C-alpha positions as CSV (number, residue, x, y, z in Angstrom):
1,M,13.6,132.2,12.0
2,D,12.6,128.7,12.8
3,V,14.4,126.2,15.0
4,T,13.2,122.6,15.1
5,D,14.4,119.3,16.4
6,G,16.9,121.0,18.7
7,G,18.5,123.1,16.0
8,I,20.6,126.2,16.8
9,I,20.8,129.5,15.0
10,E,23.8,131.6,16.1
11,I,24.0,135.2,14.8
12,Q,26.9,137.5,15.7
13,K,26.7,141.2,16.2
14,D,25.7,143.9,13.7
15,C,23.9,141.6,11.2
16,Y,20.9,142.9,9.2
17,F,18.0,140.9,7.7
18,N,15.7,142.7,5.3
19,T,12.0,141.7,4.9
20,Y,10.8,138.1,4.4
21,C,14.1,136.3,5.2
22,R,13.8,132.7,6.2
23,V,16.3,130.9,8.4
24,V,15.5,127.3,9.4
25,A,17.7,125.1,11.5
26,K,17.3,121.4,12.4
27,Q,21.0,121.2,13.3
28,R,23.0,124.5,13.2
29,I,23.3,127.7,11.3
30,N,26.1,130.1,12.2
31,I,26.3,133.7,10.9
32,G,29.3,135.9,11.4
33,E,29.3,139.6,12.3
34,N,28.4,142.4,10.0
35,S,26.6,140.2,7.5
36,I,23.7,141.6,5.4
37,F,20.8,139.7,3.9
38,G,18.5,141.2,1.3
39,S,14.8,140.6,1.0
40,N,13.5,137.0,0.6
41,V,16.9,135.3,1.5
42,S,16.4,131.7,2.5
43,L,18.9,129.6,4.6
44,Y,18.3,126.0,5.3
45,D,20.6,123.4,7.0
46,H,18.5,120.5,5.7
47,D,17.1,119.1,2.4
48,H,14.4,116.6,1.8
49,D,15.9,113.1,1.4
50,I,14.9,111.7,-2.0
51,T,17.1,108.5,-1.9
52,D,16.3,106.1,-4.7
53,G,14.3,103.1,-3.6
54,V,12.9,104.8,-0.6
55,K,9.3,106.1,-0.4
56,H,9.4,109.9,-0.1
57,S,8.2,111.5,3.1
58,I,7.8,115.0,4.3
59,N,9.7,114.0,7.5
60,R,12.8,112.6,5.8
61,Y,15.8,115.0,5.8
62,K,19.5,115.1,5.0
63,I,20.9,117.5,7.6
64,A,24.2,119.4,7.5
65,S,25.2,122.6,9.3
66,V,25.6,126.0,7.5
67,S,28.4,128.4,8.3
68,I,28.5,132.0,7.0
69,G,31.5,134.1,7.7
70,S,31.7,137.8,8.7
71,F,31.1,140.6,6.2
72,V,29.0,138.5,3.8
73,W,26.4,140.3,1.8
74,C,23.5,138.3,0.3
75,G,21.4,140.0,-2.3
76,T,17.6,139.6,-2.7
77,N,16.2,136.1,-3.3
78,V,19.5,134.2,-2.5
79,V,19.0,130.6,-1.4
80,I,21.7,128.9,0.7
81,T,21.3,125.1,1.1
82,S,22.5,122.6,3.7
83,G,26.2,121.9,4.3
84,V,27.4,125.2,2.8
85,K,30.3,127.1,4.2
86,I,30.7,130.7,3.0
87,E,34.0,132.3,4.0
88,E,34.3,135.9,5.1
89,N,33.9,139.0,2.8
90,C,31.8,137.5,0.0
91,V,29.1,139.2,-2.0
92,I,26.4,136.9,-3.3
93,G,24.3,138.4,-6.1
94,A,20.5,138.5,-6.2
95,N,18.8,135.3,-7.2
96,T,21.9,133.2,-6.6
97,V,21.5,129.6,-5.4
98,V,24.4,128.5,-3.2
99,T,24.8,124.7,-3.1
100,G,28.5,124.4,-2.4
101,S,31.0,126.2,-0.2
102,L,32.4,129.6,-1.3
103,T,35.9,130.9,-0.7
104,G,36.4,134.3,0.8
105,N,36.9,137.7,-0.9
106,G,34.7,136.9,-3.9
107,V,31.6,138.0,-5.8
108,Y,29.4,135.0,-6.7
109,T,26.3,134.8,-8.9
110,G,24.2,132.2,-10.7
111,C,22.5,128.8,-10.2
112,P,24.6,127.2,-8.8
113,A,26.8,130.0,-7.5
114,K,30.0,130.6,-9.4
115,L,32.9,133.0,-8.7
116,K,32.6,136.1,-11.0
117,R,35.5,138.0,-9.6
118,N,37.8,138.4,-6.6
119,L,37.5,141.3,-4.2
120,I,40.6,143.3,-3.5
121,T,41.2,143.7,0.2
122,D,43.4,146.0,2.2
């Protein structure tokens, strides 16, 4: 876990992170309770700014908070990019890249993440 430039990482109770997970916040990353992260999951609240007409720099970022609801399960090698909101009770399959927000009670896979099926809840 890495916090820079005054960023905040907030993790609720009973979360689990497997080996080699990377969570980096320049602004804010919130993770709800009972969420599970497989090996090599990466969460970033910032992306390098590659605006046309501007010289690229390692220190130029577009920053937007990330919010992950409760009971979210991220498989191995999932990447979650800036500005994403994942609602509660989602399963995100291995090797998925999440670039947009995900509605709750779903199974998502792919690059970018797409809904594969809805989860039935009690």
